[in-house]
C-alpha positions as a Markdown table, in Angstrom:
| # | Residue | x | y | z |
|---|---|---|---|---|
| 1 | Met | -9.3 | -45.6 | -29.0 |
| 2 | Glu | -12.3 | -43.6 | -29.8 |
| 3 | Glu | -15.9 | -44.6 | -28.9 |
| 4 | Ser | -17.2 | -47.1 | -31.5 |
| 5 | Gly | -20.7 | -48.3 | -32.2 |
| 6 | Lys | -22.0 | -45.1 | -33.7 |
| 7 | Leu | -23.0 | -46.8 | -36.9 |
| 8 | Pro | -26.5 | -48.2 | -36.5 |
| 9 | Ile | -26.4 | -52.0 | -36.6 |
| 10 | Ser | -29.7 | -52.1 | -38.3 |
| 11 | Arg | -28.1 | -50.3 | -41.2 |
| 12 | Val | -25.2 | -52.7 | -41.3 |
| 13 | Lys | -27.7 | -55.6 | -41.3 |
| 14 | Lys | -29.4 | -54.1 | -44.3 |
| 15 | Ile | -26.1 | -53.8 | -46.1 |
| 16 | Ile | -25.2 | -57.4 | -45.3 |
| 17 | Lys | -28.5 | -58.7 | -46.6 |
| 18 | Leu | -27.9 | -57.0 | -49.9 |
| 19 | Asp | -25.3 | -59.8 | -50.7 |
| 20 | Pro | -27.3 | -62.4 | -52.7 |
| 21 | Glu | -25.1 | -65.2 | -51.2 |
| 22 | His | -25.8 | -64.1 | -47.6 |
| 23 | Ile | -27.5 | -66.7 | -45.5 |
| 24 | Ser | -27.6 | -65.2 | -42.0 |
| 25 | Ser | -25.4 | -63.6 | -39.4 |
| 26 | Thr | -25.4 | -63.4 | -35.6 |
| 27 | Glu | -25.8 | -60.2 | -33.6 |
| 28 | Ser | -22.1 | -60.4 | -32.6 |
| 29 | Ala | -21.0 | -60.8 | -36.2 |
| 30 | Asn | -23.1 | -57.8 | -37.2 |
| 31 | Tyr | -21.6 | -55.8 | -34.3 |
| 32 | Val | -18.0 | -56.7 | -35.4 |
| 33 | Leu | -18.8 | -55.8 | -39.0 |
| 34 | Ser | -20.3 | -52.4 | -38.0 |
| 35 | Ile | -17.1 | -51.7 | -35.9 |
| 36 | Ala | -14.9 | -52.7 | -38.8 |
| 37 | Thr | -17.0 | -50.5 | -41.2 |
| 38 | Glu | -16.5 | -47.5 | -38.8 |
| 39 | Leu | -12.7 | -48.2 | -38.7 |
| 40 | Phe | -12.5 | -48.4 | -42.5 |
| 41 | Ile | -14.5 | -45.2 | -42.9 |
| 42 | Thr | -12.3 | -43.4 | -40.3 |
| 43 | Gln | -9.1 | -44.5 | -42.0 |
| 44 | Leu | -10.4 | -43.4 | -45.4 |
| 45 | Ile | -11.3 | -40.0 | -43.9 |
| 46 | Gln | -7.9 | -39.6 | -42.2 |
| 47 | Asp | -6.0 | -40.5 | -45.4 |
| 48 | Ser | -8.2 | -38.1 | -47.4 |
| 49 | Gln | -7.6 | -35.3 | -44.8 |
| 50 | Thr | -3.9 | -35.7 | -45.4 |
| 51 | Val | -4.4 | -35.0 | -49.0 |
| 52 | Thr | -6.6 | -32.1 | -48.2 |
| 53 | Lys | -4.1 | -30.5 | -45.7 |
| 54 | Ser | -1.3 | -31.0 | -48.3 |
| 55 | Asn | -3.4 | -28.8 | -50.6 |
| 56 | Asn | -3.9 | -26.2 | -47.9 |
| 57 | Arg | -7.6 | -26.7 | -47.6 |
| 58 | Lys | -9.9 | -27.5 | -44.7 |
| 59 | Lys | -12.7 | -29.3 | -46.6 |
| 60 | Ile | -12.3 | -32.8 | -48.1 |
| 61 | Val | -13.4 | -32.8 | -51.7 |
| 62 | Tyr | -14.0 | -35.7 | -54.2 |
| 63 | Asn | -10.6 | -35.4 | -55.7 |
| 64 | Asp | -8.9 | -35.9 | -52.3 |
| 65 | Val | -10.7 | -39.2 | -51.8 |
| 66 | Gln | -10.1 | -40.2 | -55.4 |
| 67 | Lys | -6.3 | -39.5 | -55.0 |
| 68 | Val | -6.2 | -41.7 | -51.9 |
| 69 | Val | -8.2 | -44.5 | -53.6 |
| 70 | Ser | -6.0 | -44.5 | -56.7 |
| 71 | Ser | -2.7 | -44.3 | -54.8 |
| 72 | Val | -3.1 | -46.5 | -51.7 |
| 73 | Asp | -3.2 | -50.3 | -52.4 |
| 74 | Val | -5.6 | -51.1 | -49.6 |
| 75 | Tyr | -8.3 | -49.1 | -51.4 |
| 76 | Gly | -7.7 | -50.7 | -54.7 |
| 77 | Phe | -11.0 | -52.5 | -54.7 |
| 78 | Met | -12.7 | -49.0 | -54.7 |
| 79 | Arg | -11.0 | -47.7 | -57.9 |
| 80 | Asp | -14.1 | -48.5 | -60.1 |
| 81 | Ile | -16.5 | -46.8 | -57.8 |
| 82 | Val | -14.2 | -43.7 | -57.2 |
| 83 | Pro | -12.9 | -42.9 | -60.6 |
| 84 | Lys | -10.8 | -39.9 | -61.7 |
| 85 | Arg | -13.2 | -37.1 | -62.8 |
| 86 | Ala | -13.2 | -36.4 | -66.5 |
| 87 | Ala | -15.0 | -33.8 | -68.7 |
| 88 | Ile | -18.2 | -35.1 | -70.3 |
| 89 | Gly | -16.9 | -33.9 | -73.7 |
| 90 | Asp | -13.7 | -36.0 | -73.4 |
| 91 | Leu | -15.6 | -39.1 | -72.4 |
| 92 | Met | -18.0 | -38.6 | -75.2 |
| 93 | Asn | -15.2 | -38.1 | -77.8 |
| 94 | Lys | -13.5 | -41.3 | -76.5 |
| 95 | Gly | -16.8 | -43.2 | -76.9 |
| 96 | Leu | -16.8 | -44.2 | -73.2 |
| 97 | Ile | -20.2 | -42.7 | -72.4 |
| 98 | Lys | -23.4 | -41.8 | -74.2 |
| 99 | Leu | -25.7 | -39.1 | -72.9 |
| 100 | Arg | -29.4 | -39.6 | -72.7 |
| 101 | Ala | -31.1 | -37.7 | -75.6 |
| 102 | Val | -32.6 | -35.2 | -73.2 |
| 103 | Asp | -29.3 | -34.4 | -71.6 |
| 104 | Glu | -27.5 | -34.3 | -74.9 |
| 105 | Glu | -30.0 | -31.7 | -76.2 |
| 106 | Arg | -29.6 | -29.7 | -72.9 |
| 107 | Leu | -25.8 | -29.8 | -73.1 |
| 108 | Arg | -25.9 | -28.5 | -76.8 |
| 109 | Arg | -28.4 | -25.8 | -75.9 |
| 110 | Glu | -26.3 | -24.6 | -72.9 |
| 111 | Met | -23.0 | -24.7 | -74.7 |
| 112 | His | -24.7 | -22.6 | -77.5 |
| 113 | Glu | -25.9 | -20.1 | -75.0 |
| 114 | Asn | -22.6 | -19.9 | -73.3 |
| 115 | Met | -20.7 | -19.4 | -76.5 |
| 116 | Asn | -23.1 | -16.6 | -77.5 |
| 117 | Ser | -22.9 | -14.8 | -74.1 |
| 118 | Asn | -19.2 | -15.4 | -73.4 |
| 119 | Gly | -17.7 | -15.3 | -76.9 |
| 120 | Ile | -16.3 | -18.8 | -76.5 |
| 121 | Glu | -15.3 | -20.6 | -79.6 |
| 122 | Glu | -17.0 | -23.8 | -80.6 |
| 123 | Gly | -15.7 | -26.9 | -78.7 |
| 124 | Glu | -14.4 | -24.9 | -75.7 |
| 125 | Gly | -16.0 | -25.4 | -72.3 |
| 126 | Glu | -17.2 | -28.9 | -73.0 |
| 127 | Gly | -17.5 | -31.0 | -69.8 |
| 128 | Asp | -18.4 | -28.1 | -67.5 |
| 129 | Lys | -21.7 | -29.8 | -66.6 |
| 130 | Val | -20.3 | -33.1 | -65.3 |
| 131 | Asp | -22.1 | -33.1 | -62.0 |
| 132 | Glu | -25.5 | -32.1 | -63.6 |
| 133 | Leu | -25.8 | -34.6 | -66.4 |
| 134 | Tyr | -26.7 | -38.2 | -66.1 |
| 135 | Thr | -24.7 | -40.6 | -68.2 |
| 136 | Glu | -25.0 | -44.2 | -69.2 |
| 137 | Ser | -22.3 | -46.6 | -70.1 |
| 138 | Ile | -22.1 | -47.8 | -73.6 |
């Protein structure tokens, strides 16, 4: 087994204290939780690497982790926090998200500029700015 204990216990204590129902925990409990956290993260990385290698890549990307989370039952509790990526335009059309006014204006302006410079027809290219825009749930 690899060396454990690399995750700072002080960090684990802070995470534990985020639980509003947490009363207190012993040092030995904190240690065990930190080791369990390391093992969980290691397993998630190994499972993600399997997907990465099957796609002939050397770098894990978000979609690799998302595929593992969506297809392996043990990670089912993470499905809401690691959702499948979708284009902003698609999410907006389905009414699932609403952009802040400043981001909506920026998206319109950038789409207009892209259409003018690339000869793209209206409606094409929506959702290209997924990582740059902040959204809020409706």
